[in-house]
PDB file of N, H, CA, C and O in Angstrom:
ATOM      1  N   UNK A   1      35.790 -47.888  53.129  1.00  0.00           N
ATOM      2  CA  UNK A   1      35.775 -46.638  52.077  1.00  0.00           C
ATOM      3  C   UNK A   1      34.415 -46.009  51.751  1.00  0.00           C
ATOM      4  O   UNK A   1      33.325 -46.455  52.107  1.00  0.00           O
ATOM      5  N   UNK A   2      34.580 -45.196  51.212  1.00  0.00           N
ATOM      6  H   UNK A   2      35.466 -44.833  50.923  1.00  0.00           H
ATOM      7  CA  UNK A   2      33.724 -43.931  51.337  1.00  0.00           C
ATOM      8  C   UNK A   2      33.067 -44.376  49.636  1.00  0.00           C
ATOM      9  O   UNK A   2      31.841 -44.303  49.555  1.00  0.00           O
ATOM     10  N   UNK A   3      33.647 -44.712  48.643  1.00  0.00           N
ATOM     11  H   UNK A   3      34.643 -44.771  48.709  1.00  0.00           H
ATOM     12  CA  UNK A   3      33.431 -45.241  47.226  1.00  0.00           C
ATOM     13  C   UNK A   3      32.789 -46.301  47.476  1.00  0.00           C
ATOM     14  O   UNK A   3      31.844 -46.370  46.690  1.00  0.00           O
ATOM     15  N   UNK A   4      32.822 -47.349  48.319  1.00  0.00           N
ATOM     16  H   UNK A   4      33.589 -47.293  48.957  1.00  0.00           H
ATOM     17  CA  UNK A   4      32.198 -48.365  48.648  1.00  0.00           C
ATOM     18  C   UNK A   4      30.716 -48.300  48.750  1.00  0.00           C
ATOM     19  O   UNK A   4      29.999 -49.161  48.239  1.00  0.00           O
ATOM     20  N   UNK A   5      30.212 -47.178  49.476  1.00  0.00           N
ATOM     21  H   UNK A   5      30.794 -46.479  49.891  1.00  0.00           H
ATOM     22  CA  UNK A   5      29.323 -46.853  49.794  1.00  0.00           C
ATOM     23  C   UNK A   5      28.221 -46.545  49.020  1.00  0.00           C
ATOM     24  O   UNK A   5      28.360 -45.796  48.053  1.00  0.00           O
ATOM     25  N   UNK A   6      26.689 -47.213  49.427  1.00  0.00           N
ATOM     26  H   UNK A   6      26.576 -47.821  50.212  1.00  0.00           H
ATOM     27  CA  UNK A   6      25.558 -46.709  48.720  1.00  0.00           C
ATOM     28  C   UNK A   6      25.391 -45.533  48.498  1.00  0.00           C
ATOM     29  O   UNK A   6      26.236 -44.862  49.091  1.00  0.00           O
ATOM     30  N   UNK A   7      24.565 -44.837  47.809  1.00  0.00           N
ATOM     31  H   UNK A   7      23.879 -45.383  47.328  1.00  0.00           H
ATOM     32  CA  UNK A   7      24.246 -43.454  48.101  1.00  0.00           C
ATOM     33  C   UNK A   7      23.363 -43.208  49.322  1.00  0.00           C
ATOM     34  O   UNK A   7      23.409 -42.102  49.862  1.00  0.00           O
ATOM     35  N   UNK A   8      22.701 -44.000  49.710  1.00  0.00           N
ATOM     36  H   UNK A   8      22.664 -44.898  49.272  1.00  0.00           H
ATOM     37  CA  UNK A   8      21.713 -44.299  51.147  1.00  0.00           C
ATOM     38  C   UNK A   8      22.776 -44.230  51.889  1.00  0.00           C
ATOM     39  O   UNK A   8      22.669 -43.198  52.551  1.00  0.00           O
ATOM     40  N   UNK A   9      23.851 -44.827  52.167  1.00  0.00           N
ATOM     41  H   UNK A   9      23.938 -45.666  51.629  1.00  0.00           H
ATOM     42  CA  UNK A   9      24.871 -44.886  53.267  1.00  0.00           C
ATOM     43  C   UNK A   9      25.534 -43.860  53.234  1.00  0.00           C
ATOM     44  O   UNK A   9      25.638 -43.243  54.294  1.00  0.00           O
ATOM     45  N   UNK A  10      26.151 -43.371  52.114  1.00  0.00           N
ATOM     46  H   UNK A  10      26.066 -43.872  51.253  1.00  0.00           H
ATOM     47  CA  UNK A  10      26.788 -41.716  52.357  1.00  0.00           C
ATOM     48  C   UNK A  10      25.734 -40.668  52.491  1.00  0.00           C
ATOM     49  O   UNK A  10      26.080 -39.500  52.671  1.00  0.00           O
ATOM     50  N   UNK A  11      24.209 -41.067  52.402  1.00  0.00           N
ATOM     51  H   UNK A  11      23.928 -42.016  52.256  1.00  0.00           H
ATOM     52  CA  UNK A  11      23.647 -39.892  53.114  1.00  0.00           C
ATOM     53  C   UNK A  11      23.920 -39.543  54.217  1.00  0.00           C
ATOM     54  O   UNK A  11      24.036 -38.411  54.686  1.00  0.00           O
ATOM     55  N   UNK A  12      24.055 -40.742  54.759  1.00  0.00           N
ATOM     56  H   UNK A  12      23.961 -41.661  54.377  1.00  0.00           H
ATOM     57  CA  UNK A  12      23.757 -40.808  56.746  1.00  0.00           C
ATOM     58  C   UNK A  12      25.553 -39.879  56.768  1.00  0.00           C
ATOM     59  O   UNK A  12      25.893 -38.830  57.316  1.00  0.00           O
ATOM     60  N   UNK A  13      26.246 -40.763  56.003  1.00  0.00           N
ATOM     61  H   UNK A  13      25.969 -41.615  55.558  1.00  0.00           H
ATOM     62  CA  UNK A  13      27.668 -40.064  56.626  1.00  0.00           C
ATOM     63  C   UNK A  13      27.960 -39.032  56.085  1.00  0.00           C
ATOM     64  O   UNK A  13      29.100 -38.727  56.436  1.00  0.00           O
ATOM     65  N   UNK A  14      27.363 -38.001  55.113  1.00  0.00           N
ATOM     66  H   UNK A  14      26.437 -38.248  54.828  1.00  0.00           H
ATOM     67  CA  UNK A  14      27.841 -37.167  54.614  1.00  0.00           C
ATOM     68  C   UNK A  14      26.759 -36.045  54.498  1.00  0.00           C
ATOM     69  O   UNK A  14      26.817 -35.145  53.660  1.00  0.00           O
ATOM     70  N   UNK A  15      25.645 -36.206  55.535  1.00  0.00           N
ATOM     71  H   UNK A  15      25.598 -36.937  56.216  1.00  0.00           H
ATOM     72  CA  UNK A  15      24.389 -35.624  56.003  1.00  0.00           C
ATOM     73  C   UNK A  15      24.762 -33.646  56.417  1.00  0.00           C
ATOM     74  O   UNK A  15      23.998 -32.681  56.418  1.00  0.00           O
ATOM     75  N   UNK A  16      26.511 -33.779  56.765  1.00  0.00           N
ATOM     76  H   UNK A  16      27.132 -34.563  56.764  1.00  0.00           H
ATOM     77  CA  UNK A  16      26.586 -32.010  57.540  1.00  0.00           C
ATOM     78  C   UNK A  16      27.364 -31.523  55.946  1.00  0.00           C
ATOM     79  O   UNK A  16      27.253 -30.318  55.720  1.00  0.00           O
ATOM     80  N   UNK A  17      28.096 -32.318  54.895  1.00  0.00           N
ATOM     81  H   UNK A  17      28.187 -33.297  55.078  1.00  0.00           H
ATOM     82  CA  UNK A  17      28.647 -31.835  53.814  1.00  0.00           C
ATOM     83  C   UNK A  17      27.915 -31.352  52.913  1.00  0.00           C
ATOM     84  O   UNK A  17      27.461 -31.992  51.964  1.00  0.00           O
ATOM     85  N   UNK A  18      27.749 -30.236  53.126  1.00  0.00           N
ATOM     86  H   UNK A  18      28.118 -29.716  53.897  1.00  0.00           H
ATOM     87  CA  UNK A  18      26.728 -29.536  51.454  1.00  0.00           C
ATOM     88  C   UNK A  18      28.020 -29.121  50.379  1.00  0.00           C
ATOM     89  O   UNK A  18      29.087 -28.690  50.815  1.00  0.00           O
ATOM     90  N   UNK A  19      27.818 -29.272  49.269  1.00  0.00           N
ATOM     91  H   UNK A  19      26.951 -29.622  48.915  1.00  0.00           H
ATOM     92  CA  UNK A  19      26.778 -29.553  48.836  1.00  0.00           C
ATOM     93  C   UNK A  19      26.447 -31.001  48.308  1.00  0.00           C
ATOM     94  O   UNK A  19      25.503 -31.287  47.571  1.00  0.00           O
ATOM     95  N   UNK A  20      27.542 -31.996  48.895  1.00  0.00           N
ATOM     96  H   UNK A  20      28.309 -31.764  49.494  1.00  0.00           H
ATOM     97  CA  UNK A  20      27.293 -33.325  48.564  1.00  0.00           C
ATOM     98  C   UNK A  20      26.149 -33.884  48.887  1.00  0.00           C
ATOM     99  O   UNK A  20      25.524 -34.701  48.211  1.00  0.00           O
ATOM    100  N   UNK A  21      25.840 -33.408  50.019  1.00  0.00           N
ATOM    101  H   UNK A  21      26.347 -32.744  50.568  1.00  0.00           H
ATOM    102  CA  UNK A  21      24.487 -34.191  51.078  1.00  0.00           C
ATOM    103  C   UNK A  21      23.377 -33.867  49.855  1.00  0.00           C
ATOM    104  O   UNK A  21      22.678 -34.831  49.544  1.00  0.00           O
ATOM    105  N   UNK A  22      23.128 -32.539  49.090  1.00  0.00           N
ATOM    106  H   UNK A  22      23.695 -31.755  49.343  1.00  0.00           H
ATOM    107  CA  UNK A  22      22.048 -31.993  48.377  1.00  0.00           C
ATOM    108  C   UNK A  22      22.046 -32.916  47.142  1.00  0.00           C
ATOM    109  O   UNK A  22      21.019 -33.172  46.513  1.00  0.00           O
ATOM    110  N   UNK A  23      23.510 -33.493  46.777  1.00  0.00           N
ATOM    111  H   UNK A  23      24.344 -33.285  47.288  1.00  0.00           H
ATOM    112  CA  UNK A  23      23.529 -34.247  45.534  1.00  0.00           C
ATOM    113  C   UNK A  23      22.645 -35.968  45.712  1.00  0.00           C
ATOM    114  O   UNK A  23      21.969 -36.612  44.909  1.00  0.00           O
ATOM    115  N   UNK A  24      22.933 -36.152  46.697  1.00  0.00           N
ATOM    116  H   UNK A  24      23.482 -35.629  47.349  1.00  0.00           H
ATOM    117  CA  UNK A  24      23.162 -37.642  47.392  1.00  0.00           C
ATOM    118  C   UNK A  24      21.413 -37.494  47.540  1.00  0.00           C
ATOM    119  O   UNK A  24      20.784 -38.306  46.861  1.00  0.00           O
ATOM    120  N   UNK A  25      20.744 -36.691  48.228  1.00  0.00           N
ATOM    121  H   UNK A  25      21.255 -36.031  48.780  1.00  0.00           H
ATOM    122  CA  UNK A  25      19.434 -36.599  48.391  1.00  0.00           C
ATOM    123  C   UNK A  25      18.436 -36.718  47.371  1.00  0.00           C
ATOM    124  O   UNK A  25      17.441 -37.443  47.350  1.00  0.00           O
ATOM    125  N   UNK A  26      18.998 -35.616  46.247  1.00  0.00           N
ATOM    126  H   UNK A  26      19.806 -35.027  46.264  1.00  0.00           H
ATOM    127  CA  UNK A  26      18.422 -35.668  44.722  1.00  0.00           C
ATOM    128  C   UNK A  26      18.685 -37.216  44.163  1.00  0.00           C
ATOM    129  O   UNK A  26      17.812 -37.861  43.581  1.00  0.00           O
ATOM    130  N   UNK A  27      19.842 -37.640  44.394  1.00  0.00           N
ATOM    131  H   UNK A  27      20.551 -37.116  44.867  1.00  0.00           H
ATOM    132  CA  UNK A  27      19.856 -38.852  43.541  1.00  0.00           C
ATOM    133  C   UNK A  27      19.153 -40.373  44.428  1.00  0.00           C
ATOM    134  O   UNK A  27      18.915 -41.461  43.903  1.00  0.00           O
ATOM    135  N   UNK A  28      18.944 -39.973  45.928  1.00  0.00           N
ATOM    136  H   UNK A  28      19.139 -39.090  46.354  1.00  0.00           H
ATOM    137  CA  UNK A  28      17.841 -41.021  46.484  1.00  0.00           C
ATOM    138  C   UNK A  28      16.592 -41.045  46.036  1.00  0.00           C
ATOM    139  O   UNK A  28      15.916 -42.062  45.876  1.00  0.00           O
ATOM    140  N   UNK A  29      16.145 -39.534  45.752  1.00  0.00           N
ATOM    141  H   UNK A  29      16.693 -38.708  45.882  1.00  0.00           H
ATOM    142  CA  UNK A  29      14.886 -39.217  45.529  1.00  0.00           C
ATOM    143  C   UNK A  29      14.005 -39.629  44.441  1.00  0.00           C
ATOM    144  O   UNK A  29      12.829 -39.965  44.305  1.00  0.00           O
ATOM    145  N   UNK A  30      15.584 -39.385  43.350  1.00  0.00           N
ATOM    146  H   UNK A  30      16.539 -39.112  43.461  1.00  0.00           H
ATOM    147  CA  UNK A  30      15.021 -40.263  42.034  1.00  0.00           C
ATOM    148  C   UNK A  30      15.379 -41.951  42.306  1.00  0.00           C
ATOM    149  O   UNK A  30      15.902 -42.559  41.372  1.00  0.00           O
ATOM    150  N   UNK A  31      15.183 -42.446  43.174  1.00  0.00           N
ATOM    151  H   UNK A  31      14.758 -41.952  43.933  1.00  0.00           H
ATOM    152  CA  UNK A  31      14.979 -43.805  43.478  1.00  0.00           C
ATOM    153  C   UNK A  31      16.586 -44.085  42.637  1.00  0.00           C
ATOM    154  O   UNK A  31      16.597 -44.866  41.685  1.00  0.00           O
ATOM    155  N   UNK A  32      17.611 -43.538  42.983  1.00  0.00           N
ATOM    156  H   UNK A  32      17.602 -42.904  43.756  1.00  0.00           H
ATOM    157  CA  UNK A  32      19.103 -44.275  42.709  1.00  0.00           C
ATOM    158  C   UNK A  32      20.057 -44.767  44.150  1.00  0.00           C
ATOM    159  O   UNK A  32      21.275 -44.943  44.145  1.00  0.00           O
ATOM    160  N   UNK A  33      19.279 -44.901  45.156  1.00  0.00           N
ATOM    161  H   UNK A  33      18.290 -44.758  45.160  1.00  0.00           H
ATOM    162  CA  UNK A  33      19.922 -44.924  46.704  1.00  0.00           C
ATOM    163  C   UNK A  33      20.689 -46.102  46.522  1.00  0.00           C
ATOM    164  O   UNK A  33      21.584 -46.206  47.361  1.00  0.00           O
ATOM    165  N   UNK A  34      20.621 -47.084  45.639  1.00  0.00           N
ATOM    166  H   UNK A  34      19.894 -46.999  44.958  1.00  0.00           H
ATOM    167  CA  UNK A  34      21.023 -48.361  45.947  1.00  0.00           C
ATOM    168  C   UNK A  34      22.359 -48.119  44.993  1.00  0.00           C
ATOM    169  O   UNK A  34      23.026 -49.152  45.042  1.00  0.00           O
ATOM    170  N   UNK A  35      23.048 -47.036  44.064  1.00  0.00           N
ATOM    171  H   UNK A  35      22.506 -46.197  44.025  1.00  0.00           H
ATOM    172  CA  UNK A  35      24.342 -47.547  43.437  1.00  0.00           C
ATOM    173  C   UNK A  35      25.484 -46.846  44.186  1.00  0.00           C
ATOM    174  O   UNK A  35      25.501 -45.658  44.505  1.00  0.00           O
ATOM    175  N   UNK A  36      26.312 -47.645  44.389  1.00  0.00           N
ATOM    176  H   UNK A  36      26.299 -48.611  44.130  1.00  0.00           H
ATOM    177  CA  UNK A  36      27.784 -47.044  45.208  1.00  0.00           C
ATOM    178  C   UNK A  36      28.197 -45.696  44.593  1.00  0.00           C
ATOM    179  O   UNK A  36      27.607 -45.279  43.596  1.00  0.00           O
ATOM    180  N   UNK A  37      29.027 -45.123  45.070  1.00  0.00           N
ATOM    181  H   UNK A  37      29.505 -45.461  45.880  1.00  0.00           H
ATOM    182  CA  UNK A  37      29.574 -43.878  44.886  1.00  0.00           C
ATOM    183  C   UNK A  37      30.637 -44.161  43.939  1.00  0.00           C
ATOM    184  O   UNK A  37      30.786 -43.282  43.091  1.00  0.00           O
ATOM    185  N   UNK A  38      31.399 -45.141  43.867  1.00  0.00           N
ATOM    186  H   UNK A  38      31.278 -45.855  44.557  1.00  0.00           H
ATOM    187  CA  UNK A  38      32.727 -45.557  43.171  1.00  0.00           C
ATOM    188  C   UNK A  38      31.970 -46.384  41.942  1.00  0.00           C
ATOM    189  O   UNK A  38      32.774 -46.946  41.198  1.00  0.00           O
ATOM    190  N   UNK A  39      30.766 -46.535  41.643  1.00  0.00           N
ATOM    191  H   UNK A  39      30.114 -46.079  42.247  1.00  0.00           H
ATOM    192  CA  UNK A  39      30.530 -47.327  40.365  1.00  0.00           C
ATOM    193  C   UNK A  39      30.816 -46.921  39.414  1.00  0.00           C
ATOM    194  O   UNK A  39      30.819 -45.692  39.484  1.00  0.00           O
ATOM    195  N   UNK A  40      31.197 -47.421  38.082  1.00  0.00           N
ATOM    196  H   UNK A  40      31.195 -48.419  38.025  1.00  0.00           H
ATOM    197  CA  UNK A  40      31.612 -47.256  36.817  1.00  0.00           C
ATOM    198  C   UNK A  40      30.469 -46.511  36.236  1.00  0.00           C
ATOM    199  O   UNK A  40      29.461 -46.662  36.927  1.00  0.00           O
ATOM    200  N   UNK A  41      30.310 -45.852  35.330  1.00  0.00           N
ATOM    201  H   UNK A  41      31.129 -45.729  34.769  1.00  0.00           H
ATOM    202  CA  UNK A  41      29.370 -44.749  34.515  1.00  0.00           C
ATOM    203  C   UNK A  41      29.139 -46.083  33.518  1.00  0.00           C
ATOM    204  O   UNK A  41      27.960 -46.275  33.218  1.00  0.00           O
ATOM    205  N   UNK A  42      30.024 -46.936  33.023  1.00  0.00           N
ATOM    206  H   UNK A  42      30.981 -46.781  33.267  1.00  0.00           H
ATOM    207  CA  UNK A  42      29.899 -47.826  31.797  1.00  0.00           C
ATOM    208  C   UNK A  42      29.329 -48.766  32.629  1.00  0.00           C
ATOM    209  O   UNK A  42      29.051 -49.711  31.890  1.00  0.00           O
ATOM    210  N   UNK A  43      28.969 -49.057  33.875  1.00  0.00           N
ATOM    211  H   UNK A  43      29.195 -48.289  34.475  1.00  0.00           H
ATOM    212  CA  UNK A  43      27.810 -50.224  34.433  1.00  0.00           C
ATOM    213  C   UNK A  43      26.320 -49.899  34.556  1.00  0.00           C
ATOM    214  O   UNK A  43      25.440 -50.738  34.751  1.00  0.00           O
ATOM    215  N   UNK A  44      26.120 -48.412  34.402  1.00  0.00           N
ATOM    216  H   UNK A  44      26.835 -47.730  34.244  1.00  0.00           H
ATOM    217  CA  UNK A  44      24.742 -47.925  34.683  1.00  0.00           C
ATOM    218  C   UNK A  44      23.918 -48.533  33.112  1.00  0.00           C
ATOM    219  O   UNK A  44      24.326 -48.763  31.974  1.00  0.00           O
ATOM    220  N   UNK A  45      22.800 -48.605  33.692  1.00  0.00           N
ATOM    221  H   UNK A  45      22.469 -48.418  34.617  1.00  0.00           H
ATOM    222  CA  UNK A  45      21.306 -48.892  32.306  1.00  0.00           C
ATOM    223  C   UNK A  45      21.197 -47.280  31.823  1.00  0.00           C
ATOM    224  O   UNK A  45      21.585 -46.227  32.328  1.00  0.00           O
ATOM    225  N   UNK A  46      20.622 -47.553  30.847  1.00  0.00           N
ATOM    226  H   UNK A  46      20.306 -48.409  30.437  1.00  0.00           H
ATOM    227  CA  UNK A  46      20.113 -46.421  30.081  1.00  0.00           C
ATOM    228  C   UNK A  46      19.865 -45.268  30.892  1.00  0.00           C
ATOM    229  O   UNK A  46      20.543 -44.246  30.991  1.00  0.00           O
ATOM    230  N   UNK A  47      18.537 -45.657  31.591  1.00  0.00           N
ATOM    231  H   UNK A  47      17.987 -46.487  31.510  1.00  0.00           H
ATOM    232  CA  UNK A  47      17.743 -45.261  32.263  1.00  0.00           C
ATOM    233  C   UNK A  47      18.445 -44.476  33.538  1.00  0.00           C
ATOM    234  O   UNK A  47      18.297 -43.275  33.764  1.00  0.00           O
ATOM    235  N   UNK A  48      19.285 -45.445  34.372  1.00  0.00           N
ATOM    236  H   UNK A  48      19.405 -46.421  34.188  1.00  0.00           H
ATOM    237  CA  UNK A  48      20.109 -44.499  35.338  1.00  0.00           C
ATOM    238  C   UNK A  48      21.025 -43.615  34.960  1.00  0.00           C
ATOM    239  O   UNK A  48      21.351 -42.754  35.778  1.00  0.00           O
ATOM    240  N   UNK A  49      21.498 -43.628  33.946  1.00  0.00           N
ATOM    241  H   UNK A  49      21.234 -44.327  33.281  1.00  0.00           H
ATOM    242  CA  UNK A  49      22.460 -42.802  33.371  1.00  0.00           C
ATOM    243  C   UNK A  49      21.390 -41.439  33.068  1.00  0.00           C
ATOM    244  O   UNK A  49      21.557 -40.304  33.516  1.00  0.00           O
ATOM    245  N   UNK A  50      20.095 -41.968  32.055  1.00  0.00           N
ATOM    246  H   UNK A  50      19.959 -42.889  31.691  1.00  0.00           H
ATOM    247  CA  UNK A  50      19.573 -40.129  32.177  1.00  0.00           C
ATOM    248  C   UNK A  50      19.062 -39.802  33.831  1.00  0.00           C
ATOM    249  O   UNK A  50      19.823 -38.873  34.102  1.00  0.00           O
ATOM    250  N   UNK A  51      18.661 -39.911  34.424  1.00  0.00           N
ATOM    251  H   UNK A  51      18.044 -40.666  34.204  1.00  0.00           H
ATOM    252  CA  UNK A  51      18.185 -40.139  35.583  1.00  0.00           C
ATOM    253  C   UNK A  51      19.156 -39.429  36.392  1.00  0.00           C
ATOM    254  O   UNK A  51      18.755 -38.575  37.182  1.00  0.00           O
ATOM    255  N   UNK A  52      21.106 -39.842  36.216  1.00  0.00           N
ATOM    256  H   UNK A  52      21.432 -40.536  35.574  1.00  0.00           H
ATOM    257  CA  UNK A  52      21.869 -38.928  36.947  1.00  0.00           C
ATOM    258  C   UNK A  52      22.249 -37.569  36.296  1.00  0.00           C
ATOM    259  O   UNK A  52      22.763 -36.617  36.884  1.00  0.00           O
ATOM    260  N   UNK A  53      21.864 -37.650  34.799  1.00  0.00           N
ATOM    261  H   UNK A  53      21.447 -38.423  34.321  1.00  0.00           H
ATOM    262  CA  UNK A  53      22.042 -36.371  34.018  1.00  0.00           C
ATOM    263  C   UNK A  53      21.179 -35.236  34.368  1.00  0.00           C
ATOM    264  O   UNK A  53      21.443 -34.057  34.602  1.00  0.00           O
ATOM    265  N   UNK A  54      19.742 -36.096  34.335  1.00  0.00           N
ATOM    266  H   UNK A  54      19.527 -37.054  34.145  1.00  0.00           H
ATOM    267  CA  UNK A  54      18.476 -34.770  35.288  1.00  0.00           C
ATOM    268  C   UNK A  54      19.410 -33.971  36.313  1.00  0.00           C
ATOM    269  O   UNK A  54      19.973 -32.887  36.168  1.00  0.00           O
ATOM    270  N   UNK A  55      19.389 -34.973  37.536  1.00  0.00           N
ATOM    271  H   UNK A  55      18.931 -35.854  37.654  1.00  0.00           H
ATOM    272  CA  UNK A  55      20.268 -34.936  38.744  1.00  0.00           C
ATOM    273  C   UNK A  55      20.770 -33.570  38.329  1.00  0.00           C
ATOM    274  O   UNK A  55      20.419 -32.450  38.699  1.00  0.00           O
ATOM    275  N   UNK A  56      21.838 -34.031  37.316  1.00  0.00           N
ATOM    276  H   UNK A  56      22.123 -34.941  37.015  1.00  0.00           H
ATOM    277  CA  UNK A  56      22.866 -32.776  37.357  1.00  0.00           C
ATOM    278  C   UNK A  56      22.681 -31.594  36.950  1.00  0.00           C
ATOM    279  O   UNK A  56      23.261 -30.598  37.381  1.00  0.00           O
ATOM    280  N   UNK A  57      21.833 -31.630  36.065  1.00  0.00           N
ATOM    281  H   UNK A  57      21.361 -32.439  35.715  1.00  0.00           H
ATOM    282  CA  UNK A  57      20.948 -30.304  35.295  1.00  0.00           C
ATOM    283  C   UNK A  57      20.211 -29.949  36.371  1.00  0.00           C
ATOM    284  O   UNK A  57      19.924 -28.755  36.283  1.00  0.00           O
ATOM    285  N   UNK A  58      19.581 -30.681  37.785  1.00  0.00           N
ATOM    286  H   UNK A  58      19.813 -31.651  37.856  1.00  0.00           H
ATOM    287  CA  UNK A  58      18.536 -29.410  38.527  1.00  0.00           C
ATOM    288  C   UNK A  58      19.455 -29.129  39.610  1.00  0.00           C
ATOM    289  O   UNK A  58      19.125 -28.352  40.506  1.00  0.00           O
ATOM    290  N   UNK A  59      20.826 -29.826  39.594  1.00  0.00           N
ATOM    291  H   UNK A  59      21.094 -30.457  38.866  1.00  0.00           H
ATOM    292  CA  UNK A  59      21.666 -29.182  40.616  1.00  0.00           C
ATOM    293  C   UNK A  59      22.668 -27.967  40.421  1.00  0.00           C
ATOM    294  O   UNK A  59      23.323 -27.438  41.320  1.00  0.00           O
ATOM    295  N   UNK A  60      22.663 -27.609  39.018  1.00  0.00           N
ATOM    296  H   UNK A  60      22.131 -28.039  38.288  1.00  0.00           H
ATOM    297  CA  UNK A  60      23.375 -26.865  38.331  1.00  0.00           C
ATOM    298  C   UNK A  60      22.568 -25.722  38.812  1.00  0.00           C
ATOM    299  O   UNK A  60      21.378 -25.895  39.074  1.00  0.00           O
ATOM    300  N   UNK A  61      23.349 -24.124  38.997  1.00  0.00           N
ATOM    301  H   UNK A  61      24.316 -23.984  38.784  1.00  0.00           H
ATOM    302  CA  UNK A  61      23.018 -22.891  39.764  1.00  0.00           C
ATOM    303  C   UNK A  61      21.956 -22.347  38.437  1.00  0.00           C
ATOM    304  O   UNK A  61      22.461 -22.279  37.316  1.00  0.00           O
ATOM    305  N   UNK A  62      20.851 -22.065  38.576  1.00  0.00           N
ATOM    306  H   UNK A  62      20.441 -22.120  39.487  1.00  0.00           H
ATOM    307  CA  UNK A  62      19.763 -21.113  37.877  1.00  0.00           C
ATOM    308  C   UNK A  62      20.321 -20.324  37.346  1.00  0.00           C
ATOM    309  O   UNK A  62      21.089 -19.470  37.791  1.00  0.00           O
ATOM    310  N   UNK A  63      19.827 -20.632  35.841  1.00  0.00           N
ATOM    311  H   UNK A  63      19.204 -21.325  35.479  1.00  0.00           H
ATOM    312  CA  UNK A  63      20.601 -19.420  34.848  1.00  0.00           C
ATOM    313  C   UNK A  63      19.229 -18.831  34.247  1.00  0.00           C
ATOM    314  O   UNK A  63      19.063 -19.104  33.058  1.00  0.00           O
ATOM    315  N   UNK A  64      18.305 -18.138  34.807  1.00  0.00           N
ATOM    316  H   UNK A  64      18.440 -17.917  35.773  1.00  0.00           H
ATOM    317  CA  UNK A  64      17.336 -17.441  34.509  1.00  0.00           C
ATOM    318  C   UNK A  64      16.033 -18.910  34.290  1.00  0.00           C
ATOM    319  O   UNK A  64      16.085 -20.044  34.766  1.00  0.00           O
ATOM    320  N   UNK A  65      14.931 -18.249  33.358  1.00  0.00           N
ATOM    321  H   UNK A  65      14.890 -17.328  32.971  1.00  0.00           H
ATOM    322  CA  UNK A  65      14.109 -19.219  33.137  1.00  0.00           C
ATOM    323  C   UNK A  65      14.425 -20.630  32.658  1.00  0.00           C
ATOM    324  O   UNK A  65      15.562 -20.785  32.211  1.00  0.00           O
ATOM    325  N   UNK A  66      13.602 -21.702  32.676  1.00  0.00           N
ATOM    326  H   UNK A  66      12.679 -21.576  33.039  1.00  0.00           H
ATOM    327  CA  UNK A  66      14.271 -22.913  31.930  1.00  0.00           C
ATOM    328  C   UNK A  66      13.187 -24.089  31.971  1.00  0.00           C
ATOM    329  O   UNK A  66      12.605 -24.492  32.978  1.00  0.00           O
ATOM    330  N   UNK A  67      13.030 -24.589  30.557  1.00  0.00           N
ATOM    331  H   UNK A  67      13.503 -24.262  29.739  1.00  0.00           H
ATOM    332  CA  UNK A  67      11.609 -25.375  30.255  1.00  0.00           C
ATOM    333  C   UNK A  67      12.888 -26.739  29.837  1.00  0.00           C
ATOM    334  O   UNK A  67      13.950 -26.905  29.237  1.00  0.00           O
ATOM    335  N   UNK A  68      11.711 -27.570  30.763  1.00  0.00           N
ATOM    336  H   UNK A  68      10.848 -27.435  31.250  1.00  0.00           H
ATOM    337  CA  UNK A  68      12.141 -28.888  30.203  1.00  0.00           C
ATOM    338  C   UNK A  68      11.574 -29.926  29.501  1.00  0.00           C
ATOM    339  O   UNK A  68      10.441 -30.236  29.868  1.00  0.00           O
ATOM    340  N   UNK A  69      12.164 -30.689  28.384  1.00  0.00           N
ATOM    341  H   UNK A  69      13.085 -30.438  28.086  1.00  0.00           H
ATOM    342  CA  UNK A  69      10.901 -31.339  27.852  1.00  0.00           C
ATOM    343  C   UNK A  69      10.944 -32.567  27.861  1.00  0.00           C
ATOM    344  O   UNK A  69      11.723 -32.811  26.940  1.00  0.00           O
ATOM    345  N   UNK A  70      10.536 -33.785  28.408  1.00  0.00           N
ATOM    346  H   UNK A  70       9.903 -33.586  29.156  1.00  0.00           H
ATOM    347  CA  UNK A  70      10.679 -35.054  28.637  1.00  0.00           C
ATOM    348  C   UNK A  70       9.959 -35.556  27.637  1.00  0.00           C
ATOM    349  O   UNK A  70       9.002 -34.970  27.133  1.00  0.00           O
ATOM    350  N   UNK A  71      10.454 -36.864  27.236  1.00  0.00           N
ATOM    351  H   UNK A  71      11.232 -37.340  27.646  1.00  0.00           H
ATOM    352  CA  UNK A  71       9.982 -37.356  25.789  1.00  0.00           C
ATOM    353  C   UNK A  71       9.413 -38.893  26.631  1.00  0.00           C
ATOM    354  O   UNK A  71       8.700 -39.768  26.141  1.00  0.00           O
ATOM    355  N   UNK A  72       9.871 -38.853  27.709  1.00  0.00           N
ATOM    356  H   UNK A  72      10.451 -38.142  28.107  1.00  0.00           H
ATOM    357  CA  UNK A  72       9.702 -40.511  28.483  1.00  0.00           C
ATOM    358  C   UNK A  72       9.528 -39.963  29.833  1.00  0.00           C
ATOM    359  O   UNK A  72       9.892 -38.942  30.417  1.00  0.00           O
ATOM    360  N   UNK A  73       8.647 -41.304  30.202  1.00  0.00           N
ATOM    361  H   UNK A  73       8.351 -42.133  29.728  1.00  0.00           H
ATOM    362  CA  UNK A  73       8.529 -41.077  31.937  1.00  0.00           C
ATOM    363  C   UNK A  73       9.061 -41.783  32.752  1.00  0.00           C
ATOM    364  O   UNK A  73       8.925 -41.550  33.953  1.00  0.00           O
TER     365      UNK A  73
END
């Protein structure tokens, strides 16, 4: 079942499926490769949720110039 796969496992399985592969690559790049695709958002830590929001923003189509201000490392 795909939803039981970790992000890292799904990268191998979906490497030819764009844009899914790009999102999975971004999640792995920010250290979330251990999460499962079917994991409920309510089980994420605050830091994990913030990183997913950041990936969502970075994946969006560009809309001109953007500036990101991050108040925590």
